[in-house]
C-alpha angles and dihedrals in degrees: 000000000000111000113201092189099059096102093050094058088080088075126063133181112277096028116130116234141170117234137185119223110234102171148356127236129185088258101041144299139312116225142177114225107230109248091016099061092146092066123084115240139171146172118228099219094180094054092044102043113014093097092054100050131062100213144031089240089054088049089051091052091061092059110111110237121260108268094028120130110222140183115243142157127231105255098176137350109209113205103158094113137357129319104042109225131205119214113199134195123214095179103132092229091053093048089053098045121354120207132179132176117278109243089220106046104012096233122123115276115201106227098179116105111294093022132129096245137097132199110217116194113214112208137166137203087225091085147313124308133069142204131222121227117194118216143169112239092241093046089056095044092050090057093054116091109267090231090060093075095157093059094042089052091048091052089056096043106035109127093007101087089082097033114040114200131191115218140158097198116133088228095060142036115060142016111290092233090058091043090056090050092050095053095042094256 
């Protein structure tokens, strides 16, 4: 089976990237992610900045110029049907630390490096395409059967073996079973 989304699997929400602006559209800009030029990508300037400006002209002044290389963060990777499409954010707060709602609890999960969030790719042998589910580490671990301690532990640790992080978030840290025991629950 030919899978159109394979190249896009290298990018996940929360990942910082460099992008080159290749064109302007009324709603935003078309970019090429450096190192992933074969993938389509864009920045929805209206969605990101329309609430913070008072006129369309002011919004247009925020568009990076064609040819500029900019810092961005992966907001979404859409792989439902070809071609896969990368949606980026250039909001300064997002580039610094990107968060998106957890698909389990609805609270913001930090997907930037060192955060409490995970990006889960849902794929099927029935055909190409995939979907990304965002989760806090703890929210995913809570949904794995308690007797499956190895998988629960991996959900809490994946990606952190090479990059240890200290955190006190209720969505990260330790196994939910142990956390319940620690707080009397």
